N, C-alpha and C positions, 0 to 999 in steps of 0.2 A: 729927074733925080729918082730915087730909090729912096724906100722909107729907111733901111740900115744907112744910107749913105749922109740922111738929114738927121736922123739920129746922132750920128757919129759926128755931123757939124756944129748939132745944136748941144753936144756932150754937156758944155761948162754950165751953159743956162739950164738947162734942164737939172744938173746934178743943183746947182746953186737952188733952186727952187723947191724942188724936193728935199734936200738935205732942210733946206730953213724950216717947210713945213713939218716935216716930222722933229725936229728941235722945238718948233712950238708948242708942241705937244705936251709939252713936259712944263714944271710951274714954274723953273728958273731958266727960263730960254736964252736969257741974254747972257749969262755964264757959258752955256755951252758952246752958243755961237761964238764968241769973244775968245774965249781960252785957247791958244791953240798946242799948248802942252800936254802931252798924249798922259804926262801923271799928274798933274793938275785937272786934266780932262779928261778920264777915259771913258766916259759914256761920250760927250760929243767926239771924241774922237773913233772910237770902236762903232758908232753909227755912222760916220763921215767915211770909213773907210769901206765898213759893211754895204751901204748901197751903193759906190762907186764901184766897188767891185761887180754887186749884182747889176748894174746899169750895163757895165763892161761885156758881163756875160750874155745878160738879153740880146744886148746889139751882135754879138757872136753868134747868136742863137745855137749855144752849149745847153748841154739838156740837164735837167733837172739838177743830179748829183752832183750836178758843179755848182749849183747853187745853196747845197744844203751849208757848208762852211761860214761863207756869209751871210747868208740867214741865221745861223743860229748867233753867230757877232751880234746881230742888230735884236733877235725874238729875246735870245738868254737875256738880255739888260732889261729890255720890258716886260717878259716875264717876273722879275724877282719885284717888280713896282706895283703900285695900284692902279694899274690899266684893267680895263675891262677885258675880256678876248677880242671884240672888235674894237675896242682903243688901241691893244697891242699890233693887229696886224693891219688897219687901215691906210697905213704908209704905203704898204707897198700895192693897195687898190688906188692910192692917190697918184700914184707913176701915171696911172692912163691920165687923168685929167691933167696933171702935169705938162705931158708928152703935147696933149692936145692944144692947151694953151699958148706952149710955146710957138708950135709948128703954126697953128694959124695967126700969129704973131708977124709971120714973115710971109708973104706971095710969093715965093718960091717953093716953100713947105707945102703951102695953102693946100693944095692939089692932093698932098697926100694923105688929108686926113680920113677920105674914103677907105684906105689902104692899108688901115690900121688893126684889123681884125686878127689878125695872127699876132701881131704885137700884144694885145688886147688877153688874148686866150694864153698866152706865155706868162703874161702878168698873174691873171687869175689862177694859175696852175702856182705861181711862184707862194701867191697869198694861202694858195688852201696849204703847200708844204710848210709855211710861216706857224700855219694857225696847230699842223701836226706839232709843231716843233714846241710851240709856246703849252698847248695841253701838258708835252711829254715833259719839260721842264716844270709845270705846278703841278704835276705828280710828284716830280722828284721833290718837288718843295715839301707837299703834304705827307709824302715817306718821310721825310730827314723829321718833318715836326712830328710825327707819331711816335715814332724811335724815340726823339729825345724827349717826351713826354712819359712815354714805358722805362725807359732808366732813371728818369730822376734827376736827368740834369736840368731839366725845367726851372727846377725849384730855384736853381740858382741862377738861372739868366729870365727866369721872368718875374720873379718874387723881390720884394724890396730885399733892404740890404740884409745881411742873417745877424749881423749883430744888434740892428734896432728890432728886427723880428725875436729877436731873445730876450731884449728889454721888456717888451710887450708880455712878454709871456711868463714872466718871471713876478711871485705874488706882491702886490706892495709896490710895484716898481710901476713910476710915471713913466710913460712913454714919450713925451713930450721934451722930457728933460735930457740934455745932451750929460753925457759924463764928464 
């Protein structure tokens, strides 16, 4: 049995563990795992779709450019949340661990563990690309924030209610009373 054949036969098991471990990194993993409606659960739905597409591309030995869209689908979500850069790209590197765990659990695929070097290298390249995408997304967020601050819109979005601010600034007005 070859590595590609083993990965194909163990696809559902690998994906199940990989997706579960990725969704476990969120604050409310139960919801992301259980809600199947893509409108009610866009995070879980996009991560599941992105990781599934990435796995299929890795097994098909597609070039790194083909992985860009599903990588972006997953990383863009993680970039706008409170993840450190390492936490944001960790799920891609964890795929190596997941594959080894699943393959080592079966007598037929256990001998293939020594032949995973090429797959490990492809996963590392995928993770580095994910890090680049993460950096670009964070840079875009910061540029948007600076543009928002310069334009003055931040006063509307970051400040307290404008009418409450006006009441506090009026001489003799008590800010604790409501009109």
